C-alpha positions in Angstrom: 98.6 -51.9 -90.4 97.3 -53.2 -86.8 95.0 -52.4 -84.3 94.7 -53.1 -80.7 92.1 -55.5 -79.3 89.1 -53.5 -77.6 88.8 -54.2 -73.9 86.5 -51.5 -72.6 83.1 -50.2 -73.3 81.4 -48.4 -75.3 83.5 -50.6 -77.8 82.5 -48.6 -81.1 84.1 -45.5 -79.7 87.4 -47.1 -79.3 87.0 -48.6 -82.7 86.4 -45.2 -83.9 89.1 -43.7 -81.9 91.7 -46.2 -83.4 90.4 -45.8 -87.1 90.8 -41.9 -86.7 94.2 -42.1 -85.6 95.0 -44.2 -88.5 93.5 -41.7 -90.7 95.0 -38.5 -89.1 98.7 -40.1 -88.8 98.7 -41.1 -92.2 98.4 -44.8 -92.1 95.2 -44.6 -94.0 95.7 -41.8 -96.5 92.9 -39.7 -98.9 91.4 -42.2 -101.4 92.2 -45.3 -99.4 89.4 -47.5 -99.0 88.8 -48.5 -95.3 89.0 -52.4 -94.3 85.8 -54.3 -94.6 83.6 -54.7 -91.9 84.8 -58.4 -91.9 88.5 -57.6 -91.5 87.7 -55.0 -88.9 85.7 -57.4 -86.9 88.5 -60.0 -86.8 91.1 -57.3 -85.9 89.2 -55.7 -83.1 87.6 -58.8 -81.8 84.2 -56.8 -81.8 80.7 -57.6 -83.3 79.6 -56.2 -86.7 77.2 -54.1 -84.9 79.9 -52.3 -83.0 81.9 -51.9 -86.1 79.0 -50.3 -87.9 78.6 -47.9 -85.2 82.2 -46.9 -85.5 82.1 -46.4 -89.4 79.0 -44.1 -88.7 80.8 -42.3 -86.3 83.5 -41.6 -88.9 81.3 -40.7 -91.3 79.2 -38.2 -89.1 82.7 -36.5 -88.7 83.6 -36.2 -92.2 86.4 -38.9 -91.9 84.9 -41.3 -94.2 83.0 -41.0 -97.2 80.7 -43.3 -99.2 80.0 -42.8 -103.0 77.0 -44.7 -103.0 74.9 -47.1 -100.7 77.0 -50.2 -102.0 80.1 -48.6 -102.5 83.0 -48.8 -99.7 83.9 -46.3 -97.2 87.0 -44.3 -98.2 88.9 -41.6 -96.6 88.0 -38.3 -98.2 90.1 -36.1 -100.2 91.5 -33.0 -98.2 89.3 -30.5 -100.1 86.2 -32.6 -98.8 87.8 -33.0 -95.5 85.5 -31.5 -94.6 83.4 -28.4 -94.2 80.5 -30.7 -94.1 80.3 -31.5 -90.3 80.9 -27.6 -89.4 78.3 -26.7 -92.2 75.6 -29.2 -90.9 76.1 -27.8 -87.0 75.5 -24.1 -88.3 72.4 -25.4 -90.3 71.1 -27.1 -87.4 71.8 -24.2 -85.0 70.1 -21.9 -87.6 67.1 -23.9 -87.8 66.6 -24.4 -83.9 66.8 -20.6 -83.8 69.9 -20.7 -81.6 72.0 -18.6 -84.6 70.3 -16.2 -86.7 70.8 -15.7 -90.3 72.2 -12.3 -89.8 74.8 -13.6 -87.4 76.3 -16.1 -90.0 76.2 -13.5 -92.7 78.3 -11.2 -90.5 80.5 -14.1 -89.8 80.8 -14.9 -93.7 81.4 -11.1 -94.2 84.3 -11.0 -91.8 86.0 -14.1 -92.9 85.7 -13.1 -96.8 86.6 -9.4 -96.1 89.9 -10.8 -94.2 90.5 -13.0 -97.0 90.4 -10.6 -99.9 92.5 -8.2 -97.9 95.3 -10.6 -97.5 95.1 -11.4 -101.1 95.1 -7.9 -102.1 98.3 -7.3 -99.7 100.2 -10.4 -101.5 99.5 -9.2 -104.8 100.6 -5.6 -103.8 103.7 -5.9 -101.4 105.0 -9.6 -102.1 108.1 -9.9 -104.9 107.0 -10.9 -108.4 108.8 -14.0 -107.9 107.3 -15.0 -104.3 105.6 -18.2 -104.6 102.8 -17.0 -102.6 102.4 -14.1 -104.8 102.2 -16.4 -107.9 99.6 -18.9 -106.2 97.6 -15.8 -105.3 97.7 -14.4 -109.1 96.5 -18.0 -110.0 93.7 -17.8 -108.0 92.6 -14.2 -109.0 92.9 -15.2 -112.5 90.3 -18.1 -111.7 88.1 -15.3 -110.1 88.4 -13.3 -113.1 87.2 -15.9 -115.2 84.3 -16.7 -113.0 83.1 -13.4 -113.5 83.5 -13.4 -117.1 81.0 -16.3 -117.1 78.5 -14.6 -115.1 78.8 -11.6 -117.5 78.3 -14.2 -120.3 74.9 -15.4 -118.8 73.8 -11.4 -118.4 74.7 -10.7 -122.2 73.1 -14.1 -123.5 69.7 -13.2 -121.8 67.1 -12.9 -124.4 64.8 -9.8 -124.7 61.3 -9.7 -123.3 58.7 -11.3 -125.7 56.2 -8.5 -126.4 54.4 -7.5 -129.7 53.1 -4.2 -130.5 49.5 -4.9 -129.5 50.7 -6.9 -126.3 49.9 -5.7 -122.7 53.2 -5.5 -121.0 51.6 -6.3 -117.7 50.7 -9.6 -119.4 53.5 -10.5 -121.4 55.9 -13.2 -120.2 58.7 -11.9 -118.1 62.5 -12.6 -119.4 64.7 -14.5 -117.3 67.3 -12.7 -115.2 70.1 -14.8 -116.8 70.3 -17.3 -119.8 71.3 -20.0 -117.3 70.6 -19.3 -113.6 72.3 -22.4 -112.4 75.6 -21.4 -114.4 75.4 -17.8 -112.9 75.1 -19.4 -109.6 78.0 -21.7 -110.1 80.1 -18.6 -111.5 79.1 -16.5 -108.3 80.1 -19.5 -106.0 83.4 -20.0 -108.2 84.4 -16.2 -107.9 84.1 -16.1 -104.0 85.9 -19.5 -103.5 88.9 -18.3 -105.6 89.4 -15.0 -104.1 89.5 -16.5 -100.4 91.8 -19.2 -101.8 94.1 -16.5 -103.0 94.5 -15.5 -99.2 96.6 -18.8 -99.0 95.0 -19.4 -95.7 93.4 -23.0 -96.0 91.9 -22.6 -92.4 90.4 -19.6 -93.4 89.1 -21.2 -96.6 87.5 -24.2 -95.2 85.9 -22.0 -92.2 84.3 -19.6 -94.8 83.1 -22.4 -97.3 81.3 -24.0 -94.1 79.7 -20.9 -93.2 78.9 -19.8 -96.9 77.5 -23.4 -97.6 75.1 -23.0 -94.5 73.5 -20.2 -95.9 73.6 -21.3 -99.5 69.8 -21.9 -99.8 69.0 -18.4 -99.2 71.5 -17.4 -101.7 70.1 -19.8 -104.1 66.4 -18.7 -103.4 67.6 -15.2 -104.0 69.3 -15.8 -107.4 66.4 -17.7 -108.8 63.4 -15.9 -106.9 61.4 -12.6 -107.1 64.7 -10.6 -106.4 66.6 -11.9 -109.4 65.9 -9.2 -111.5 68.2 -8.1 -114.4 69.1 -5.0 -112.5 69.8 -6.9 -109.6 72.2 -9.2 -111.2 74.0 -6.6 -113.1 74.8 -4.8 -110.1 76.0 -8.1 -108.5 78.5 -8.6 -111.3 79.4 -4.8 -111.1 80.4 -5.0 -107.6 82.3 -8.2 -108.4 84.3 -6.3 -110.9 85.2 -3.6 -108.3 86.3 -6.1 -105.4 88.3 -7.9 -108.1 89.9 -4.8 -109.4 90.9 -3.7 -106.0 92.6 -7.2 -105.3 94.5 -7.0 -108.6 95.5 -3.3 -107.8 96.8 -4.5 -104.2 94.4 -2.1 -102.4 93.5 -4.3 -99.6 91.3 -1.3 -97.9 89.2 -1.0 -100.9 88.9 -4.6 -101.4 87.9 -5.2 -98.0 85.3 -2.5 -97.7 83.9 -3.3 -101.2 83.5 -7.0 -100.0 81.7 -6.0 -97.0 79.1 -3.6 -99.1 78.8 -6.4 -101.5 77.8 -9.4 -99.0 76.0 -7.1 -96.5 74.1 -5.4 -99.1 73.0 -8.7 -100.9 71.7 -10.2 -97.8 69.5 -7.2 -96.6 68.3 -6.7 -99.9 67.3 -10.3 -100.2 65.8 -11.0 -96.7 62.3 -10.3 -96.3 61.7 -8.6 -92.7 
């Protein structure tokens, strides 16, 4: 691998561009370690400061990742390449007040509804031996496993502690789930698996970025005042209905149920 000498300013942009091209055309593959700063300085004929600025630009674009402060920079794996920059842009726009939470929720709803409809059509219309159908079925099975995990967390919830003489108002409240983190992870896995079942990689990446941009709201809702046993049981029932429609190949019902689920959840947990 060789790089062209830098002859024009700004030098760091030219260094970043050549490294970017090496990554995108496959000279540097996922998991590969980027050349050291010393090697890059020698190949490009630039200062270490220029190289560092170029590498920071690649990190900002999600084309280089670092496992720790002293670890080498590497080309990220495809599944990490990356919703990060898009997610961060959406978060910044939301915090600046340019894009309201409700708009991101509507976008997530549109993307995910399209995905479940596609997955349902694949299962309902494609031949049994079609590879696309087999891949969709595998992802739907993952969604079923995630839903089973959510139900186990609800089933394992301990009863509220209250003696015969205890004032119910003073009794400690029972947790909505046995393990909130496990419930949340299963919820994420459920939605990710259904979108993956669409077979559309671009749709999956964009939906994940949008979902991640509003994940703080989701996490707060699942662990805060709204996370009652009744609420989480309702979420599990809604997941079951969506999944059943996809498994049955009913694209229209899957899409409608998904929209009601997502919009209803955020409306019910957003303080006005």
